[in-house]
C-alpha positions in Angstrom: 29.3 -3.9 15.9 26.3 -1.5 16.2 23.7 -1.7 13.5 21.7 1.2 12.3 18.2 1.3 13.7 15.5 1.2 11.1 13.0 4.1 11.5 9.4 3.1 12.1 6.7 3.8 9.5 4.2 6.2 11.0 2.3 7.3 7.9 1.5 5.4 4.7 0.3 7.4 1.7 -1.6 5.6 -1.0 -1.9 7.3 -4.4 -4.1 5.7 -7.0 -4.4 7.1 -10.6 -5.1 6.0 -14.1 -2.2 6.6 -16.5 -2.5 8.5 -19.8 -2.5 6.2 -22.9 0.2 8.2 -24.7 2.7 7.2 -22.0 4.1 3.7 -22.3 4.8 1.7 -19.1 8.5 1.9 -19.8 8.3 5.7 -20.0 6.3 6.0 -16.8 8.9 3.8 -15.1 11.7 6.0 -16.4 10.1 9.1 -15.1 9.2 7.5 -11.8 12.7 6.3 -11.2 14.1 9.8 -11.9 12.2 11.0 -8.8 13.8 8.5 -6.3 17.3 10.2 -5.9 15.6 13.5 -4.9 12.9 12.1 -2.5 15.3 9.7 -0.9 17.0 12.7 0.7 13.8 13.9 2.4 13.8 13.8 6.2 11.3 11.2 7.4 10.9 9.5 4.0 11.2 5.7 4.2 10.8 4.7 0.6 7.9 3.4 -1.6 6.5 0.5 -3.6 5.2 1.7 -7.0 2.8 -0.8 -8.5 0.5 -1.5 -11.4 -2.8 -3.3 -11.0 -2.8 -6.9 -12.2 -6.2 -6.5 -13.8 -6.1 -2.8 -14.8 -2.7 -2.3 -16.5 -3.2 1.5 -16.7 -3.9 1.8 -12.9 -0.8 3.0 -11.0 -0.8 2.7 -7.2 2.1 4.3 -5.3 2.5 3.2 -1.7 4.8 5.7 0.1 6.1 5.4 3.6 7.1 8.1 6.1 7.9 8.4 9.7 5.1 10.8 10.3 2.5 13.0 8.5 4.6 16.1 8.8 7.4 14.4 6.8 4.8 13.7 4.1 3.5 17.3 4.1 7.0 18.7 3.9 7.9 16.3 1.0 4.7 17.2 -0.9 5.5 20.9 -0.8 8.9 20.3 -2.3 7.5 17.8 -4.9 4.9 20.3 -6.1 7.7 22.7 -7.1 10.0 20.0 -8.7 10.1 19.7 -12.5 11.3 16.1 -12.1 8.2 15.2 -10.0 5.9 17.1 -12.2 7.1 15.2 -15.2 6.1 12.0 -13.5 2.8 13.3 -12.3 2.0 14.4 -15.8 1.7 10.7 -16.8 -1.5 10.4 -14.7 -5.1 11.3 -15.5 -6.3 13.4 -12.6 -9.8 13.1 -11.1 -11.0 9.9 -12.6 -13.4 7.6 -10.6 -10.3 5.6 -9.6 -8.3 8.6 -8.3 -7.5 8.4 -4.6 -5.0 9.7 -2.1 -5.3 8.2 1.3 -3.1 9.4 4.2 -3.2 6.6 6.7 -1.8 5.7 10.2 -0.6 2.1 10.7 -2.2 0.1 13.4 -0.7 -3.3 12.6 2.7 -3.9 11.0 4.1 -7.5 11.0 7.8 -8.4 10.9 8.7 -9.3 7.3 9.6 -12.9 6.4 12.3 -13.6 3.9 11.6 -13.0 0.3 11.2 -10.2 -2.3 7.7 -8.6 -2.4 6.7 -8.8 -6.0 2.9 -8.6 -5.4 0.9 -6.3 -3.1 -2.6 -7.3 -2.1 -4.5 -4.1 -1.3 -7.9 -4.0 0.3 -9.7 -0.6 0.9 -12.8 -0.6 3.0 -14.9 0.8 5.8 -16.2 -1.1 8.7 -19.9 -1.7 9.5 -21.1 1.0 12.0 -21.7 -1.4 14.8 -18.0 -2.3 15.1 -15.4 -0.1 16.9 -11.8 0.4 15.7 -10.5 -1.7 18.6 -12.7 -4.6 17.6 -11.5 -4.4 14.1 -7.8 -4.3 15.1 -8.3 -7.3 17.5 -10.0 -9.3 14.7 -7.3 -8.3 12.2 -4.5 -9.5 14.6 -6.1 -12.9 14.7 -5.5 -13.3 11.0 -1.7 -12.8 11.2 -0.9 -16.4 12.3 -3.1 -17.7 9.5 -1.3 -15.6 6.9 2.1 -16.8 8.3 1.2 -20.4 7.2 0.7 -19.5 3.5 3.5 -20.0 1.0 4.6 -16.7 -0.5 3.4 -14.5 2.4 5.9 -11.8 3.5 4.2 -9.2 5.7 1.2 -7.1 6.4 0.4 -3.5 7.2 -3.1 -2.5 8.4 -3.8 1.3 8.6 -6.6 3.8 8.8 -7.3 7.4 7.7 -8.6 10.1 10.1 -12.1 9.7 8.6 -12.3 5.9 9.1 -11.1 4.4 5.7 -9.1 1.3 6.2 -6.3 -0.2 4.1 -5.1 -3.7 4.5 -1.7 -4.2 2.6 -0.3 -7.7 2.3 3.0 -8.4 0.6 3.5 -11.6 -1.4 6.4 -13.1 -3.3 4.2 -14.0 -6.3 0.7 -13.6 -7.7 -0.2 -17.3 -7.6 0.5 -17.6 -3.9 -1.6 -14.4 -3.2 -4.5 -15.6 -5.2 -4.5 -19.1 -3.6 -4.4 -17.6 -0.1 -7.2 -15.1 -0.8 -9.5 -18.0 -1.7 -8.5 -20.4 1.1 -8.6 -17.8 3.9 -12.3 -17.3 3.4 -12.9 -20.7 4.9 -11.2 -19.9 8.2 -13.6 -19.0 11.1 -11.3 -16.3 12.5 -10.9 -14.8 9.0 -14.7 -14.9 8.6 -15.1 -12.9 11.8 -12.8 -10.2 10.4 -14.5 -10.1 7.0 -17.9 -9.9 8.7 -16.9 -6.5 10.1 -16.3 -5.0 6.7 -18.9 -3.0 4.8 -18.8 -5.0 1.5 -20.4 -2.1 -0.4 -17.3 0.0 0.4 -14.6 -2.7 -0.3 -12.1 -2.5 -3.1 -9.7 -5.4 -3.7 -6.6 -5.4 -5.9 -3.5 -7.5 -6.6 -0.7 -5.1 -7.6 2.6 -5.9 -9.3 5.5 -4.2 -7.7 7.7 -2.4 -10.2 9.8 -0.1 -8.0 10.6 -1.0 -4.4 12.7 1.4 -2.3 11.0 0.7 1.0 13.6 0.6 3.8 
């Protein structure tokens, strides 16, 4: 029997916004879920993981997956005209210091291990100017076998924007496993080589709780 081939993620869009205090988390979730039946029909749309920050409960981070950037652009045009989408967008405070929209291209995507992704570890950063993109990718690949050994690890996506902003997205089954690994990995020499390439002044590190997961 032939199985349907899964389309490959070619663009990852990361939207980060503070939510308005007058909206409860349950209401935000309700409005967010109402969007899914519509966007699921978009050509090139591959689902999303909608999350909230573990340490900032009012920080919403939506990780949205597409086959290519045109699919994202076409989807955005429709969403801007949709009352359903606008109702969800209205729960967010625009243009705060935490507001971000990053349109990224994946450079590393590992095969998922078994388990439900309940936590996303998200690292945003720039590299130090003396390191090239290829050097960064090579160093990042060396971490994959290390991550594989940790309990709770599922998979990883490393991506970059056109202007050189990097996103390292790691999926975990639970927060405890993610926090334990983030401490222990700092002791590994190969991981240290990777982290040494990061401009620490640009780095943002978050653990995010997955609330909606439609990623295919």
